[in-house]
Structure formats: structure tokens, C-alpha cells
C-alpha positions as CSV (number, residue, x, y, z in Angstrom):
1,M,-5.1,-29.8,17.8
2,S,-8.1,-30.1,15.4
3,S,-10.5,-27.3,14.1
4,S,-14.3,-27.7,13.7
5,G,-15.4,-30.6,11.6
6,D,-12.4,-32.9,12.8
7,L,-10.0,-31.3,10.0
8,P,-6.4,-31.0,11.1
9,Q,-5.2,-27.4,11.3
10,I,-2.7,-26.1,9.0
11,L,0.3,-25.4,11.2
12,I,2.2,-22.5,10.5
13,V,5.8,-22.3,12.0
14,G,7.8,-19.0,12.2
15,L,11.8,-19.7,11.9
16,S,14.4,-17.7,13.3
17,A,17.7,-17.2,11.2
18,A,19.1,-20.1,13.2
19,G,16.4,-22.3,11.1
20,A,15.5,-25.8,12.7
21,E,18.1,-25.4,15.7
22,M,16.2,-23.3,18.2
23,L,13.1,-25.5,17.7
24,P,11.9,-27.7,20.6
25,N,12.1,-31.7,19.8
26,I,8.2,-31.9,20.1
27,L,7.7,-29.3,17.3
28,L,10.6,-30.9,15.1
29,D,8.5,-34.3,15.2
30,R,5.4,-32.5,14.1
31,I,7.1,-31.2,11.4
32,N,9.2,-33.9,10.3
33,S,5.9,-36.2,10.7
34,A,3.5,-34.1,8.5
35,D,2.2,-35.1,4.8
36,L,3.0,-31.8,3.3
37,L,5.8,-29.3,4.2
38,A,5.7,-25.8,2.5
39,G,7.8,-22.9,2.4
40,G,10.8,-20.9,0.9
41,Q,13.6,-22.8,-0.6
42,R,15.6,-21.5,2.3
43,H,13.1,-22.9,4.6
44,L,12.9,-26.3,3.1
45,S,16.7,-26.5,3.1
46,Y,16.6,-26.4,7.1
47,F,14.5,-30.3,6.7
48,P,16.9,-32.1,4.5
49,N,15.7,-35.4,5.6
50,F,11.8,-34.6,5.2
51,R,10.3,-37.6,3.7
52,G,6.8,-36.3,2.5
53,E,5.8,-34.0,-0.2
54,Q,7.6,-30.5,-0.4
55,L,5.8,-27.8,-1.7
56,P,8.1,-24.4,-2.4
57,I,6.3,-21.2,-2.0
58,K,6.7,-18.8,-4.8
59,A,4.7,-16.0,-6.4
60,D,1.4,-17.9,-6.9
61,I,0.1,-18.1,-3.7
62,D,-3.3,-19.2,-5.1
63,S,-2.0,-22.7,-6.3
64,V,-0.3,-23.1,-2.7
65,A,-3.3,-22.3,-1.1
66,E,-5.3,-24.7,-3.2
67,R,-2.7,-27.5,-2.5
68,L,-2.9,-26.8,1.2
69,R,-6.8,-26.9,1.2
70,Q,-6.7,-30.3,-0.7
71,V,-4.2,-31.9,1.9
72,R,-6.3,-30.4,4.8
73,D,-9.8,-31.7,3.2
74,A,-8.0,-35.3,2.8
75,G,-7.7,-35.1,6.5
76,Q,-3.7,-35.0,6.4
77,Q,-1.2,-32.5,7.9
78,A,0.2,-29.7,6.2
79,V,2.9,-27.6,7.6
80,V,4.2,-24.1,6.4
81,L,7.4,-22.7,7.2
82,A,8.0,-19.0,7.5
83,S,10.4,-16.3,8.6
84,G,9.7,-14.9,12.3
85,D,6.1,-14.2,13.1
86,P,3.8,-15.2,10.3
87,L,1.3,-12.6,11.1
88,C,3.7,-10.0,10.6
89,F,3.7,-9.0,6.9
90,G,4.1,-12.9,6.4
91,I,2.3,-15.9,4.9
92,G,0.2,-16.2,8.1
93,A,-1.9,-13.0,7.0
94,T,-1.7,-14.1,3.5
95,L,-3.3,-17.5,4.2
96,R,-5.9,-15.7,6.6
97,R,-7.6,-14.7,3.2
98,Y,-8.1,-18.1,2.2
99,F,-8.7,-19.9,5.5
100,P,-10.9,-19.1,8.6
101,A,-8.9,-18.7,11.8
102,E,-9.7,-21.9,13.2
103,A,-8.2,-23.8,10.3
104,L,-4.6,-22.5,11.3
105,E,-2.2,-22.9,14.2
106,I,0.3,-20.7,14.1
107,I,3.6,-20.6,16.2
108,P,5.6,-17.6,15.6
109,A,9.1,-16.8,16.3
110,A,10.7,-13.3,17.0
111,T,9.9,-10.7,14.1
112,A,12.6,-9.2,12.3
113,F,11.2,-5.8,13.8
114,Q,12.0,-7.4,17.6
115,L,15.3,-8.6,16.6
116,A,16.5,-5.3,14.9
117,F,15.3,-3.0,17.9
118,A,16.8,-5.4,20.4
119,A,20.0,-5.1,18.5
120,L,19.9,-1.5,18.6
121,A,18.7,-1.6,22.6
122,E,15.9,0.7,21.2
123,P,12.3,1.0,22.7
124,W,9.9,0.3,19.9
125,R,6.3,1.1,21.1
126,D,6.3,4.1,19.0
127,A,7.7,3.1,16.1
128,A,5.9,2.3,12.7
129,L,6.5,-1.0,11.5
130,L,6.4,-1.2,7.6
131,S,7.1,-3.4,4.7
132,A,8.4,-2.2,1.3
133,H,8.0,-5.7,-0.1
134,A,6.4,-5.5,-3.3
135,R,4.9,-2.2,-2.1
136,P,5.1,1.2,-3.6
137,L,7.4,3.6,-1.6
138,A,4.8,6.4,-1.5
139,E,2.9,4.2,1.1
140,V,6.2,3.7,3.2
141,V,7.0,7.3,3.2
142,A,3.9,8.6,3.9
143,K,3.5,6.3,7.1
144,A,7.1,6.9,8.3
145,Q,6.3,10.4,8.2
146,L,3.7,10.0,11.2
147,A,6.1,8.4,13.6
148,P,9.2,9.5,15.3
149,K,10.9,6.2,14.2
150,A,10.4,3.8,11.6
151,A,11.6,0.3,10.6
152,V,11.1,-1.2,7.1
153,L,11.6,-4.6,5.8
154,T,13.3,-4.1,2.6
155,D,13.7,-6.1,-0.6
156,G,15.8,-6.5,-3.6
157,Q,14.1,-3.3,-5.6
158,H,13.4,-1.3,-2.5
159,T,16.7,-1.4,-1.0
160,P,18.1,0.8,2.0
161,A,19.4,3.3,-0.5
162,A,16.1,3.6,-2.4
163,I,14.2,4.2,0.7
164,A,16.6,6.6,1.9
165,Q,16.4,8.6,-1.2
166,A,12.5,8.6,-1.2
167,L,12.9,10.0,2.5
168,L,15.1,12.4,1.9
169,R,12.9,13.9,-1.3
170,A,9.8,13.7,1.1
171,G,11.8,16.3,3.3
172,F,13.7,14.1,6.1
173,A,16.6,15.8,7.1
174,S,19.9,14.7,5.5
175,T,21.3,14.2,9.1
176,S,18.4,12.1,10.2
177,P,20.0,9.0,12.2
178,C,19.3,5.5,10.7
179,A,20.5,2.0,10.9
180,I,20.6,-0.9,8.7
181,C,20.3,-4.2,10.6
182,E,21.6,-7.4,8.6
183,N,21.2,-10.9,9.1
184,L,19.4,-10.8,12.3
185,G,19.8,-13.4,14.7
186,S,22.6,-15.2,12.7
187,P,26.3,-15.1,13.2
188,E,26.7,-13.0,10.2
189,Q,24.5,-10.1,12.3
190,R,25.8,-6.6,11.5
191,I,24.5,-3.4,12.3
192,V,25.4,-0.3,10.5
193,R,24.6,3.2,12.1
194,I,24.7,6.2,9.7
195,T,23.0,9.2,8.7
196,L,20.3,9.3,6.0
197,D,22.6,10.9,3.3
198,Q,25.1,8.1,3.8
199,V,23.0,5.2,3.4
200,D,24.0,4.8,-0.4
201,Q,27.5,4.7,0.2
202,E,27.8,1.0,1.4
203,S,26.2,-1.9,0.2
204,Y,24.3,-4.4,2.4
205,A,23.3,-8.0,3.0
206,P,19.8,-8.8,1.2
207,L,18.3,-9.8,4.4
208,N,17.9,-6.4,6.4
209,V,15.8,-3.9,8.4
210,F,16.1,-0.4,7.8
211,V,15.4,1.7,10.8
212,V,15.2,5.6,10.6
213,W,14.5,8.4,13.2
214,R,12.8,11.5,12.1
215,H,14.2,14.5,13.5
216,Q,11.1,16.5,15.3
217,A,12.3,19.5,14.1
218,E,10.8,18.4,10.6
219,P,7.3,19.1,10.5
220,V,5.0,17.2,8.0
221,V,3.4,20.4,6.4
222,A,-0.2,20.2,4.8
223,I,-0.9,22.4,1.9
224,P,-4.8,23.1,1.7
225,P,-6.2,22.8,-1.9
226,G,-7.1,25.8,-3.8
227,L,-4.6,26.2,-6.8
228,T,-6.3,28.0,-9.8
229,D,-6.8,26.1,-13.2
230,D,-3.8,27.8,-14.7
231,N,-1.4,26.8,-12.2
232,F,-1.8,23.1,-14.0
233,T,-0.6,22.2,-17.6
234,T,-3.1,20.7,-19.5
235,A,-4.7,20.5,-23.0
236,A,-8.2,21.8,-24.4
237,A,-9.1,23.1,-20.8
238,Q,-9.6,19.6,-19.6
239,I,-9.1,19.8,-16.0
240,T,-11.4,19.3,-13.0
241,K,-12.0,23.1,-12.3
242,R,-10.9,24.4,-8.9
243,E,-14.6,24.7,-7.5
244,I,-15.4,21.3,-8.5
245,R,-12.0,20.1,-7.3
246,L,-12.4,21.6,-3.7
247,L,-15.9,20.0,-3.2
248,S,-14.5,16.8,-4.5
249,I,-11.6,16.5,-2.2
250,A,-13.6,17.7,0.8
251,E,-16.1,14.8,0.0
252,L,-13.1,12.3,-0.1
253,A,-12.6,13.2,3.6
254,L,-8.9,12.2,3.4
255,E,-7.1,11.6,6.7
256,P,-3.6,10.5,7.8
257,G,-2.6,7.1,6.8
258,A,-5.3,6.5,4.3
259,V,-5.1,5.5,0.9
260,M,-6.7,7.0,-2.4
261,W,-7.4,6.0,-5.6
262,D,-7.6,8.5,-8.5
263,I,-8.8,6.8,-11.8
264,G,-8.7,8.7,-15.1
265,A,-6.3,11.3,-13.3
266,G,-6.1,13.5,-16.4
267,S,-3.6,16.3,-15.6
268,G,-3.5,15.2,-12.2
269,S,-5.1,18.2,-10.4
270,V,-7.2,16.5,-8.1
271,S,-4.7,13.7,-7.0
272,I,-1.8,16.5,-6.5
273,E,-4.0,18.8,-4.3
274,A,-5.3,15.9,-2.3
275,A,-1.8,14.4,-1.7
276,R,-0.5,17.7,-0.6
277,S,-3.5,18.5,1.7
278,V,-2.7,15.2,3.6
279,P,0.9,14.6,3.3
280,A,0.5,11.3,5.5
281,A,-2.0,9.7,3.3
282,S,-1.1,7.6,0.0
283,V,-2.1,8.5,-3.2
284,Y,-2.1,6.3,-6.3
285,A,-3.5,7.9,-9.7
286,I,-3.9,6.3,-13.1
287,E,-4.1,8.0,-16.7
288,K,-4.2,6.0,-19.7
289,R,-3.7,8.9,-22.3
290,L,0.0,9.4,-22.5
291,E,-0.4,13.2,-23.3
292,F,-1.9,13.8,-20.2
293,F,-0.1,11.5,-18.2
294,N,2.9,13.5,-19.1
295,Y,0.9,16.7,-18.1
296,A,0.6,15.2,-14.7
297,R,4.1,14.6,-14.3
298,E,5.0,17.7,-15.2
299,N,2.2,19.2,-12.6
300,L,3.7,17.0,-10.1
301,A,7.1,18.2,-10.7
302,R,5.9,21.8,-10.3
303,F,3.9,20.9,-7.4
304,P,5.8,18.0,-5.4
305,A,3.8,15.5,-3.5
306,P,6.2,12.6,-2.4
307,N,3.0,10.4,-1.3
308,L,1.7,10.5,-4.7
309,Q,2.3,7.7,-7.2
310,L,1.5,8.1,-10.8
311,L,0.9,5.2,-13.0
312,H,0.5,5.4,-17.0
313,G,-2.2,2.7,-17.7
314,T,-5.6,1.4,-17.7
315,A,-8.2,0.7,-14.9
316,P,-9.2,-1.7,-13.6
317,D,-6.6,-4.0,-14.9
318,Q,-3.6,-2.1,-13.6
319,V,-4.8,-1.1,-10.3
320,V,-5.5,-4.4,-8.9
321,N,-2.4,-4.8,-7.1
322,W,-2.5,-1.2,-5.3
323,P,-3.4,-1.5,-1.5
324,D,-7.0,-1.3,-0.7
325,P,-8.5,2.4,-0.7
326,D,-10.1,4.4,2.0
327,A,-11.1,6.9,-0.7
328,V,-11.4,6.7,-4.6
329,F,-11.9,9.4,-7.3
330,I,-13.1,8.8,-10.3
331,G,-12.8,11.7,-13.0
332,G,-12.7,9.4,-16.1
333,S,-13.4,5.8,-16.7
334,G,-12.6,5.4,-20.4
335,G,-15.8,3.5,-20.9
336,R,-15.1,0.8,-18.4
337,L,-17.3,2.3,-15.6
338,E,-18.9,-1.0,-14.6
339,A,-15.9,-2.9,-14.2
340,I,-14.3,-0.1,-12.2
341,I,-17.4,0.2,-9.7
342,D,-17.3,-3.6,-9.3
343,L,-13.8,-3.5,-8.1
344,I,-14.0,-0.5,-5.8
345,Q,-17.1,-2.0,-4.4
346,R,-15.0,-5.2,-3.3
347,R,-11.7,-3.4,-2.6
348,L,-12.9,-0.1,-0.9
349,R,-12.5,-0.4,3.1
350,P,-15.6,0.0,5.4
351,G,-16.7,3.4,5.8
352,G,-14.5,4.3,2.5
353,R,-15.9,7.0,0.1
354,L,-16.1,7.0,-3.7
355,V,-16.4,10.4,-5.4
356,I,-17.2,10.7,-9.0
357,N,-17.5,13.5,-11.5
358,L,-19.7,13.3,-14.5
359,A,-20.6,15.4,-17.1
360,T,-23.2,13.6,-19.2
361,L,-27.0,12.2,-18.6
362,E,-25.9,8.8,-19.8
363,N,-22.9,8.2,-17.5
364,L,-25.2,9.6,-14.6
365,A,-27.9,7.0,-15.7
366,T,-25.4,4.1,-15.6
367,I,-24.2,5.1,-12.1
368,R,-27.7,5.2,-10.7
369,Q,-28.2,1.8,-11.8
370,L,-24.7,0.8,-10.3
371,L,-24.9,2.8,-6.9
372,P,-28.7,3.5,-6.4
373,E,-28.3,4.6,-3.0
374,A,-25.4,7.1,-3.9
375,R,-25.9,10.7,-2.9
376,I,-26.0,13.0,-6.2
377,T,-25.3,16.7,-6.4
378,Q,-25.3,18.9,-9.3
379,L,-22.9,21.8,-9.3
380,Q,-23.5,24.7,-11.7
381,V,-20.7,27.4,-11.3
382,S,-20.5,30.5,-12.8
383,R,-17.6,33.0,-12.7
384,G,-17.5,36.8,-12.8
385,V,-15.7,38.3,-15.7
386,P,-15.1,42.1,-16.7
387,I,-17.1,43.4,-19.6
388,L,-16.1,46.7,-20.2
389,E,-16.5,48.5,-16.8
390,M,-19.0,45.9,-15.6
391,L,-19.3,42.4,-14.5
392,R,-21.0,39.5,-16.1
393,F,-21.1,35.9,-15.0
394,E,-20.1,33.1,-17.4
395,A,-21.3,29.6,-16.8
396,L,-18.8,26.6,-16.6
397,N,-20.6,23.3,-17.7
398,P,-22.8,21.7,-15.2
399,V,-21.0,18.9,-13.2
400,F,-22.7,16.2,-11.4
401,I,-20.8,14.8,-8.0
402,V,-21.8,11.3,-7.1
403,V,-20.6,10.4,-3.6
404,W,-21.0,6.8,-2.2
405,V,-20.0,5.4,1.1
406,K,-19.2,1.6,1.8
């Protein structure tokens, strides 16, 4: 098959645990006659007699995509080997960021999810299909809380034991049934059925799918924002004040399953309250000042939110690997406002909302240049305080709230 422009399509072939044995001869002939064969070392080992160029796929996907492009532009045939369905958390989905759909021909095998539920004889139309490969567990936990059952692709860091502990911390019952499905489709296939609190009592093969059933008696409890400022540990009264915090969280308009970034989290008041108000959202917060990062950790321990991940570091450099956000809050930019806004404009999902709190006219002028169509509100709050037997109002510093919708 050829794509527009008479260039050959890149052939992406999903393999089962049986490797090349289950592939039809016509497909084996196409693979063996290709000019370039790319894949993981395990995938390439299934074709020991391949005579063309071999390209192991490792962490540097940019260079892999560039080499595939070169081969295709030269009118040669490139083949990429993958596990299961390449479009299900696989290389196919990744390559779609580099190539248009018409440049790819994809032939899938059964996914690990399909094989796991088949081995369990379990219907899976209502299951959350998740991956913990190089992803924070907070994202996995938040989505698992929304479904009656979830299947998770594990990795060397996010093992079944690590995932089980994260789910237990998030409120899953210790007796929640689960299954670890190892080496699916191979002669070494093994299914271990246990409860969540027993997962760390065994060791498992590296290739596995973790399945957990959430008891319906375990409701996901949302806690509306509204904590007072003195509930949070901070320094020099540096905190997003309660009234500003409530309006900012409302403007973020978080929904279940959404991803939120909090850049310049300070003592964590906004991200903690946002995460607690929508426990099925995934919230990522970063703060560069170690003192305030430690305050945020202390506050998070006092007001737990399993769906919140705190990071000590700087933006935008250390947020690029976070999943694309649906909502972003900026409470402090550390002088890199322009670079941060540029990243957010590129990464924010369509319809996503950016909410910024500003205290100075200079930063407001910068934001007006960067986001000329943004909506701006000045909020001036005065709190009643007693004076003798009377009441007076004490003004807080005015704050500009900027809202930009992509």
C-alpha cells in the first residue's frame, strides 16, 4: 500500500508473546524483505535472519522517528515491531506525533488488556485501561477511582506492589480483589488472584498487567475548598488568601479525569484544595524554594490528597514530562513568565483554562502582552476585624486574576 505522494507507508506490526510464530506468511515476507527493521531488542530477536538495517528502539524516540522519515523519503520500506496493539499505549501512538495517519499502516495483535481479561474470563467494557509506564502513579490512581475495575500496565518502578500501596493510600479497601497477569499469551503465563493488601507478599514476572476491582462501598469523597489561611503552614503570610483561592479554583473548573498543573505552588494551598475538591483529577504542583516545598509537603500530610504530586524544582524545565493539562494555575513564576506561558499555550488541551494570580502592575503588563485576549479581574478583599466593641475592615493587598481559555 502507498500513501499520498507515492511514498511507502511505514508498516507497524503488533506481536504477541509468541513472537513471529503466529504471523501469516504474507506478513512475514513483508517484514523480512524490508529495508529497515525497528523495534525493541526482544522484538528484533524474533527475526535473527533479517538482512537489512536494524534499529533498536530505546529512549531517544526523536532519532528513531528521524531515521524512519529518512528511509521513507528515500522510497524504502521501514517496518516497526511492537507489542500487542501499537496504538494502545504503544509506539504507534507515539509515531502519530511525527507522521500523518496516511503515512502509517498498522497491523495490531491482541492487547495485553484483552489477554488479561480473557485469562480472567472477565468482561471489560466498564474497565479503566491505564498505563504506569513512566507516568506518575497519581494519574493512575485518580482514574482507577472512577471505574469499577481497572487494568494497569506496570513497569520496573511502578510494580504491582507500588501500585497496590498507592491505591491503599487513596482509600481502596485492603480486601479489594485484584489479579496479576504475567507473561500473557506465552507458555509461562500465570494468573495470581489475591487481595490488595497481599500484593507485596509475592514477586512477579516483569511483563504483567495489574487488575483491581474497586468495591462499590468505597465512595470517592470530594471535599469542597474553603480551608482558612491559618490551616496551612507557611512563612511571612505568603499564601494565596482564602477568598482568592476560592475564586481561582472556581475559574480552573476542574472535572473528574482532568489534569491540573500548579506552577509556583508555594505552600500548596491551591493545589491541595483543588485536588481534594476533585479527587478523580490528577494534580501536579512544582515549587522551587525548598523552604516552601517543605511547607507544602507538611500541609499535604495534614490534608491528604493522593491525586496530588509535589515536585521540588523549576518551571518550565522540570514540567515538560507532565501529561498535557486541562487547567493550569500560576501563583509564582520566578521571573520566567514568558517561557512558562509559551509552554502552557502549546501544551494546554483545547478548551483548557489558565488562571494566573498577579500582585504587581509590571507582571500584569507582561501578561497583557503575552495573552491580550485574557479576561482580567481585580479582586480587593477587606476582612472584618474587631476594634474594641466595634467592627472595622482591614484590606488585603489587591490581586489581579487572569483567566485565559485555549
